[in-house]
N, CA, C and O atoms as a GROMACS GRO file, in nm:
protein
  368
    1MET      N    1   0.086  -0.116   0.000
    1MET     CA    2   0.000   0.000   0.000
    1MET      C    3   0.090   0.123   0.000
    1MET      O    4   0.184   0.133   0.079
    2THR      N    5   0.060   0.214  -0.088
    2THR     CA    6   0.134   0.340  -0.086
    2THR      C    7   0.068   0.432   0.013
    2THR      O    8  -0.054   0.425   0.034
    3ASP      N    9   0.145   0.518   0.074
    3ASP     CA   10   0.094   0.616   0.170
    3ASP      C   11   0.095   0.752   0.103
    3ASP      O   12   0.187   0.831   0.125
    4ASP      N   13  -0.004   0.779   0.022
    4ASP     CA   14  -0.010   0.904  -0.052
    4ASP      C   15  -0.054   1.015   0.039
    4ASP      O   16  -0.144   0.996   0.121
    5SER      N   17   0.009   1.133   0.026
    5SER     CA   18  -0.045   1.248   0.096
    5SER      C   19  -0.164   1.296   0.016
    5SER      O   20  -0.158   1.306  -0.107
    6TRP      N   21  -0.269   1.325   0.083
    6TRP     CA   22  -0.394   1.358   0.014
    6TRP      C   23  -0.469   1.459   0.097
    6TRP      O   24  -0.511   1.429   0.209
    7ASP      N   25  -0.486   1.576   0.044
    7ASP     CA   26  -0.548   1.682   0.124
    7ASP      C   27  -0.694   1.702   0.094
    7ASP      O   28  -0.751   1.806   0.126
    8GLY      N   29  -0.756   1.602   0.034
    8GLY     CA   30  -0.901   1.609   0.016
    8GLY      C   31  -0.943   1.662  -0.119
    8GLY      O   32  -0.863   1.675  -0.211
    9HIS      N   33  -1.067   1.692  -0.128
    9HIS     CA   34  -1.136   1.728  -0.250
    9HIS      C   35  -1.248   1.820  -0.208
    9HIS      O   36  -1.284   1.824  -0.090
   10GLU      N   37  -1.304   1.894  -0.299
   10GLU     CA   38  -1.410   1.988  -0.260
   10GLU      C   39  -1.535   1.916  -0.211
   10GLU      O   40  -1.615   1.976  -0.140
   11SER      N   41  -1.553   1.788  -0.247
   11SER     CA   42  -1.674   1.716  -0.205
   11SER      C   43  -1.650   1.615  -0.094
   11SER      O   44  -1.744   1.572  -0.028
   12PHE      N   45  -1.524   1.578  -0.073
   12PHE     CA   46  -1.494   1.479   0.031
   12PHE      C   47  -1.350   1.497   0.076
   12PHE      O   48  -1.268   1.558   0.007
   13ARG      N   49  -1.322   1.442   0.195
   13ARG     CA   50  -1.186   1.443   0.249
   13ARG      C   51  -1.172   1.325   0.345
   13ARG      O   52  -1.270   1.264   0.386
   14SER      N   53  -1.049   1.294   0.378
   14SER     CA   54  -1.023   1.184   0.467
   14SER      C   55  -0.900   1.214   0.551
   14SER      O   56  -0.804   1.276   0.504
   15GLU      N   57  -0.902   1.169   0.676
   15GLU     CA   58  -0.789   1.193   0.765
   15GLU      C   59  -0.673   1.101   0.732
   15GLU      O   60  -0.557   1.136   0.753
   16ILE      N   61  -0.704   0.984   0.679
   16ILE     CA   62  -0.604   0.884   0.638
   16ILE      C   63  -0.635   0.840   0.497
   16ILE      O   64  -0.751   0.812   0.465
   17PHE      N   65  -0.533   0.833   0.414
   17PHE     CA   66  -0.554   0.788   0.275
   17PHE      C   67  -0.436   0.706   0.231
   17PHE      O   68  -0.321   0.742   0.254
   18GLY      N   69  -0.465   0.596   0.167
   18GLY     CA   70  -0.362   0.512   0.107
   18GLY      C   71  -0.420   0.444  -0.017
   18GLY      O   72  -0.542   0.442  -0.036
   19ARG      N   73  -0.334   0.389  -0.099
   19ARG     CA   74  -0.382   0.322  -0.220
   19ARG      C   75  -0.311   0.188  -0.231
   19ARG      O   76  -0.188   0.180  -0.228
   20LEU      N   77  -0.392   0.081  -0.243
   20LEU     CA   78  -0.340  -0.052  -0.268
   20LEU      C   79  -0.316  -0.061  -0.419
   20LEU      O   80  -0.411  -0.058  -0.497
   21THR      N   81  -0.191  -0.073  -0.458
   21THR     CA   82  -0.158  -0.070  -0.600
   21THR      C   83  -0.116  -0.206  -0.655
   21THR      O   84  -0.091  -0.219  -0.774
   22ASP      N   85  -0.108  -0.307  -0.570
   22ASP     CA   86  -0.067  -0.440  -0.616
   22ASP      C   87  -0.185  -0.524  -0.662
   22ASP      O   88  -0.167  -0.640  -0.697
   23GLU      N   89  -0.302  -0.468  -0.662
   23GLU     CA   90  -0.422  -0.540  -0.703
   23GLU      C   91  -0.448  -0.517  -0.852
   23GLU      O   92  -0.388  -0.427  -0.913
   24ALA      N   93  -0.536  -0.597  -0.912
   24ALA     CA   94  -0.571  -0.578  -1.054
   24ALA      C   95  -0.626  -0.439  -1.077
   24ALA      O   96  -0.599  -0.376  -1.180
   25GLN      N   97  -0.704  -0.391  -0.981
   25GLN     CA   98  -0.760  -0.255  -0.985
   25GLN      C   99  -0.714  -0.185  -0.856
   25GLN      O  100  -0.738  -0.236  -0.747
   26PRO      N  101  -0.650  -0.068  -0.867
   26PRO     CA  102  -0.610   0.001  -0.743
   26PRO      C  103  -0.730   0.026  -0.650
   26PRO      O  104  -0.841   0.057  -0.695
   27ILE      N  105  -0.704   0.011  -0.521
   27ILE     CA  106  -0.810   0.028  -0.420
   27ILE      C  107  -0.769   0.142  -0.327
   27ILE      O  108  -0.660   0.140  -0.269
   28ASP      N  109  -0.857   0.242  -0.313
   28ASP     CA  110  -0.833   0.351  -0.221
   28ASP      C  111  -0.880   0.310  -0.081
   28ASP      O  112  -0.990   0.258  -0.064
   29VAL      N  113  -0.797   0.334   0.018
   29VAL     CA  114  -0.828   0.303   0.157
   29VAL      C  115  -0.829   0.434   0.233
   29VAL      O  116  -0.731   0.509   0.230
   30MET      N  117  -0.940   0.462   0.301
   30MET     CA  118  -0.956   0.588   0.371
   30MET      C  119  -1.005   0.565   0.513
   30MET      O  120  -1.078   0.470   0.541
   31GLY      N  121  -0.965   0.654   0.602
   31GLY     CA  122  -1.014   0.654   0.739
   31GLY      C  123  -1.049   0.796   0.778
   31GLY      O  124  -0.987   0.891   0.731
   32GLY      N  125  -1.148   0.810   0.864
   32GLY     CA  126  -1.191   0.944   0.901
   32GLY      C  127  -1.250   1.017   0.782
   32GLY      O  128  -1.218   1.134   0.758
   33PHE      N  129  -1.334   0.949   0.708
   33PHE     CA  130  -1.390   1.003   0.582
   33PHE      C  131  -1.502   1.102   0.610
   33PHE      O  132  -1.590   1.075   0.692
   34HIS      N  133  -1.498   1.217   0.541
   34HIS     CA  134  -1.601   1.321   0.551
   34HIS      C  135  -1.649   1.355   0.409
   34HIS      O  136  -1.572   1.348   0.314
   35PHE      N  137  -1.775   1.390   0.396
   35PHE     CA  138  -1.828   1.434   0.267
   35PHE      C  139  -1.911   1.559   0.287
   35PHE      O  140  -1.958   1.587   0.398
   36ARG      N  141  -1.929   1.635   0.179
   36ARG     CA  142  -2.006   1.759   0.184
   36ARG      C  143  -2.153   1.730   0.166
   36ARG      O  144  -2.192   1.660   0.073
   37ARG      N  145  -2.235   1.785   0.255
   37ARG     CA  146  -2.380   1.776   0.240
   37ARG      C  147  -2.435   1.909   0.289
   37ARG      O  148  -2.414   1.948   0.403
   38GLY      N  149  -2.507   1.978   0.200
   38GLY     CA  150  -2.567   2.106   0.236
   38GLY      C  151  -2.464   2.210   0.279
   38GLY      O  152  -2.492   2.292   0.366
   39GLY      N  153  -2.345   2.207   0.219
   39GLY     CA  154  -2.241   2.304   0.252
   39GLY      C  155  -2.165   2.277   0.380
   39GLY      O  156  -2.082   2.358   0.421
   40LYS      N  157  -2.192   2.162   0.444
   40LYS     CA  158  -2.123   2.127   0.569
   40LYS      C  159  -2.051   1.995   0.552
   40LYS      O  160  -2.093   1.909   0.475
   41TRP      N  161  -1.940   1.979   0.627
   41TRP     CA  162  -1.871   1.850   0.629
   41TRP      C  163  -1.942   1.756   0.725
   41TRP      O  164  -1.971   1.791   0.839
   42VAL      N  165  -1.968   1.634   0.676
   42VAL     CA  166  -2.035   1.531   0.756
   42VAL      C  167  -1.942   1.410   0.763
   42VAL      O  168  -1.896   1.361   0.660
   43ARG      N  169  -1.916   1.362   0.882
   43ARG     CA  170  -1.830   1.244   0.898
   43ARG      C  171  -1.912   1.118   0.868
   43ARG      O  172  -2.023   1.101   0.919
   44LEU      N  173  -1.856   1.033   0.785
   44LEU     CA  174  -1.920   0.906   0.755
   44LEU      C  175  -1.893   0.808   0.868
   44LEU      O  176  -1.778   0.784   0.904
   45ARG      N  177  -1.999   0.754   0.925
   45ARG     CA  178  -1.985   0.658   1.034
   45ARG      C  179  -2.057   0.528   0.993
   45ARG      O  180  -2.177   0.513   1.016
   46PRO      N  181  -1.982   0.436   0.932
   46PRO     CA  182  -2.044   0.312   0.887
   46PRO      C  183  -2.109   0.235   1.003
   46PRO      O  184  -2.059   0.238   1.116
   47ALA      N  185  -2.217   0.169   0.976
   47ALA     CA  186  -2.288   0.089   1.076
   47ALA      C  187  -2.228  -0.051   1.089
   47ALA      O  188  -2.239  -0.114   1.194
   48SER      N  189  -2.163  -0.099   0.983
   48SER     CA  190  -2.105  -0.232   0.985
   48SER      C  191  -1.953  -0.225   0.980
   48SER      O  192  -1.895  -0.122   0.945
   49ARG      N  193  -1.890  -0.337   1.014
   49ARG     CA  194  -1.743  -0.341   1.012
   49ARG      C  195  -1.701  -0.485   0.987
   49ARG      O  196  -1.734  -0.576   1.063
   50GLU      N  197  -1.626  -0.504   0.879
   50GLU     CA  198  -1.576  -0.638   0.845
   50GLU      C  199  -1.425  -0.635   0.830
   50GLU      O  200  -1.369  -0.543   0.770
   51ALA      N  201  -1.358  -0.736   0.884
   51ALA     CA  202  -1.212  -0.745   0.875
   51ALA      C  203  -1.174  -0.812   0.744
   51ALA      O  204  -1.233  -0.913   0.705
   52ILE      N  205  -1.074  -0.755   0.677
   52ILE     CA  206  -1.020  -0.813   0.555
   52ILE      C  207  -0.870  -0.831   0.575
   52ILE      O  208  -0.798  -0.735   0.600
   53ALA      N  209  -0.824  -0.956   0.564
   53ALA     CA  210  -0.681  -0.987   0.581
   53ALA      C  211  -0.609  -0.962   0.450
   53ALA      O  212  -0.649  -1.014   0.345
   54LEU      N  213  -0.505  -0.882   0.456
   54LEU     CA  214  -0.420  -0.854   0.343
   54LEU      C  215  -0.277  -0.895   0.379
   54LEU      O  216  -0.248  -0.915   0.497
   55PRO      N  217  -0.188  -0.909   0.281
   55PRO     CA  218  -0.051  -0.954   0.312
   55PRO      C  219   0.019  -0.869   0.417
   55PRO      O  220   0.103  -0.921   0.491
   56PHE      N  221  -0.012  -0.743   0.426
   56PHE     CA  222   0.058  -0.655   0.520
   56PHE      C  223  -0.015  -0.636   0.651
   56PHE      O  224   0.037  -0.572   0.742
   57GLY      N  225  -0.138  -0.693   0.663
   57GLY     CA  226  -0.215  -0.679   0.786
   57GLY      C  227  -0.363  -0.680   0.759
   57GLY      O  228  -0.407  -0.716   0.650
   58ILE      N  229  -0.440  -0.642   0.859
   58ILE     CA  230  -0.586  -0.644   0.850
   58ILE      C  231  -0.636  -0.501   0.834
   58ILE      O  232  -0.589  -0.410   0.902
   59ILE      N  233  -0.733  -0.483   0.744
   59ILE     CA  234  -0.803  -0.356   0.736
   59ILE      C  235  -0.950  -0.383   0.763
   59ILE      O  236  -0.997  -0.496   0.747
   60PHE      N  237  -1.022  -0.281   0.803
   60PHE     CA  238  -1.165  -0.294   0.831
   60PHE      C  239  -1.243  -0.210   0.731
   60PHE      O  240  -1.203  -0.098   0.698
   61THR      N  241  -1.351  -0.264   0.686
   61THR     CA  242  -1.436  -0.196   0.586
   61THR      C  243  -1.583  -0.218   0.619
   61THR      O  244  -1.618  -0.316   0.685
   62PRO      N  245  -1.667  -0.129   0.575
   62PRO     CA  246  -1.812  -0.157   0.590
   62PRO      C  247  -1.848  -0.282   0.508
   62PRO      O  248  -1.773  -0.323   0.420
   63SER      N  249  -1.961  -0.341   0.536
   63SER     CA  250  -2.007  -0.456   0.458
   63SER      C  251  -2.025  -0.416   0.312
   63SER      O  252  -2.038  -0.298   0.281
   64LEU      N  253  -2.026  -0.513   0.225
   64LEU     CA  254  -2.045  -0.484   0.082
   64LEU      C  255  -2.178  -0.414   0.059
   64LEU      O  256  -2.185  -0.319  -0.019
   65ALA      N  257  -2.283  -0.458   0.126
   65ALA     CA  258  -2.414  -0.393   0.110
   65ALA      C  259  -2.406  -0.245   0.150
   65ALA      O  260  -2.462  -0.159   0.081
   66GLU      N  261  -2.337  -0.216   0.260
   66GLU     CA  262  -2.326  -0.078   0.305
   66GLU      C  263  -2.236   0.002   0.211
   66GLU      O  264  -2.266   0.119   0.184
   67LEU      N  265  -2.127  -0.058   0.161
   67LEU     CA  266  -2.041   0.012   0.065
   67LEU      C  267  -2.119   0.050  -0.062
   67LEU      O  268  -2.099   0.157  -0.118
   68ILE      N  269  -2.206  -0.040  -0.104
   68ILE     CA  270  -2.290  -0.010  -0.223
   68ILE      C  271  -2.376   0.113  -0.196
   68ILE      O  272  -2.382   0.203  -0.279
   69GLU      N  273  -2.442   0.118  -0.081
   69GLU     CA  274  -2.529   0.232  -0.050
   69GLU      C  275  -2.449   0.361  -0.033
   69GLU      O  276  -2.490   0.467  -0.080
   70ILE      N  277  -2.334   0.353   0.035
   70ILE     CA  278  -2.249   0.471   0.051
   70ILE      C  279  -2.207   0.524  -0.083
   70ILE      O  280  -2.219   0.644  -0.109
   71THR      N  281  -2.157   0.438  -0.170
   71THR     CA  282  -2.107   0.478  -0.302
   71THR      C  283  -2.220   0.531  -0.390
   71THR      O  284  -2.200   0.628  -0.463
   72ARG      N  285  -2.337   0.470  -0.383
   72ARG     CA  286  -2.451   0.517  -0.461
   72ARG      C  287  -2.485   0.661  -0.421
   72ARG      O  288  -2.526   0.740  -0.507
   73GLY      N  289  -2.470   0.696  -0.296
   73GLY     CA  290  -2.503   0.829  -0.249
   73GLY      C  291  -2.411   0.938  -0.302
   73GLY      O  292  -2.447   1.056  -0.299
   74PHE      N  293  -2.293   0.903  -0.352
   74PHE     CA  294  -2.202   1.002  -0.406
   74PHE      C  295  -2.252   1.056  -0.540
   74PHE      O  296  -2.238   1.176  -0.567
   75GLY      N  297  -2.310   0.970  -0.624
   75GLY     CA  298  -2.377   1.016  -0.745
   75GLY      C  299  -2.303   1.026  -0.876
   75GLY      O  300  -2.363   0.993  -0.978
   76PRO      N  301  -2.176   1.071  -0.883
   76PRO     CA  302  -2.115   1.086  -1.015
   76PRO      C  303  -2.111   0.954  -1.093
   76PRO      O  304  -2.109   0.846  -1.033
   77PRO      N  305  -2.111   0.962  -1.226
   77PRO     CA  306  -2.113   0.841  -1.309
   77PRO      C  307  -2.006   0.738  -1.272
   77PRO      O  308  -2.033   0.618  -1.273
   78LYS      N  309  -1.884   0.783  -1.240
   78LYS     CA  310  -1.779   0.685  -1.205
   78LYS      C  311  -1.816   0.607  -1.080
   78LYS      O  312  -1.780   0.490  -1.068
   79ASP      N  313  -1.887   0.671  -0.986
   79ASP     CA  314  -1.927   0.599  -0.866
   79ASP      C  315  -2.041   0.504  -0.896
   79ASP      O  316  -2.050   0.397  -0.835
   80LEU      N  317  -2.128   0.539  -0.988
   80LEU     CA  318  -2.238   0.448  -1.024
   80LEU      C  319  -2.184   0.325  -1.098
   80LEU      O  320  -2.243   0.218  -1.090
   81ILE      N  321  -2.072   0.341  -1.169
   81ILE     CA  322  -2.006   0.224  -1.230
   81ILE      C  323  -1.951   0.135  -1.120
   81ILE      O  324  -1.962   0.012  -1.128
   82ARG      N  325  -1.892   0.195  -1.017
   82ARG     CA  326  -1.842   0.117  -0.903
   82ARG      C  327  -1.956   0.043  -0.833
   82ARG      O  328  -1.939  -0.071  -0.791
   83VAL      N  329  -2.070   0.108  -0.821
   83VAL     CA  330  -2.188   0.042  -0.761
   83VAL      C  331  -2.223  -0.081  -0.842
   83VAL      O  332  -2.248  -0.187  -0.784
   84GLN      N  333  -2.226  -0.072  -0.973
   84GLN     CA  334  -2.259  -0.188  -1.057
   84GLN      C  335  -2.159  -0.301  -1.038
   84GLN      O  336  -2.197  -0.418  -1.032
   85ILE      N  337  -2.032  -0.267  -1.030
   85ILE     CA  338  -1.927  -0.369  -1.010
   85ILE      C  339  -1.950  -0.439  -0.876
   85ILE      O  340  -1.944  -0.562  -0.868
   86MET      N  341  -1.977  -0.362  -0.770
   86MET     CA  342  -2.000  -0.421  -0.639
   86MET      C  343  -2.127  -0.505  -0.637
   86MET      O  344  -2.130  -0.611  -0.574
   87GLU      N  345  -2.231  -0.459  -0.706
   87GLU     CA  346  -2.354  -0.539  -0.712
   87GLU      C  347  -2.330  -0.670  -0.787
   87GLU      O  348  -2.385  -0.773  -0.750
   88ASP      N  349  -2.248  -0.667  -0.892
   88ASP     CA  350  -2.216  -0.789  -0.964
   88ASP      C  351  -2.138  -0.885  -0.873
   88ASP      O  352  -2.162  -1.006  -0.877
   89LEU      N  353  -2.045  -0.833  -0.791
   89LEU     CA  354  -1.973  -0.917  -0.697
   89LEU      C  355  -2.068  -0.978  -0.596
   89LEU      O  356  -2.060  -1.097  -0.564
   90ARG      N  357  -2.159  -0.897  -0.546
   90ARG     CA  358  -2.255  -0.942  -0.445
   90ARG      C  359  -2.343  -1.053  -0.500
   90ARG      O  360  -2.370  -1.152  -0.432
   91ASP      N  361  -2.390  -1.034  -0.624
   91ASP     CA  362  -2.484  -1.127  -0.686
   91ASP      C  363  -2.418  -1.249  -0.745
   91ASP      O  364  -2.486  -1.342  -0.787
   92GLY      N  365  -2.285  -1.249  -0.747
   92GLY     CA  366  -2.207  -1.364  -0.789
   92GLY      C  367  -2.212  -1.395  -0.933
   92GLY      O  368  -2.149  -1.490  -0.978
   0.00000   0.00000   0.00000
């Protein structure tokens, strides 16, 4: 995992950011994630938590169902493509 410095975006920010680059598709890993809603920063607080073992250690992520709903809420076309990929994984 690379430890990229990342100072956020106008629509979202994160206290911790890294990118898994050894995968077929790079995966962004964030902690302390905030998004803009109504002109205010809102901290994302997932309801679920699942451990994923990786070669360098364990990371925690919301459930796939919750990740789908979180990503769907972002709205841009690239995120809706990610939603479809996750739904395809879920549906097998």
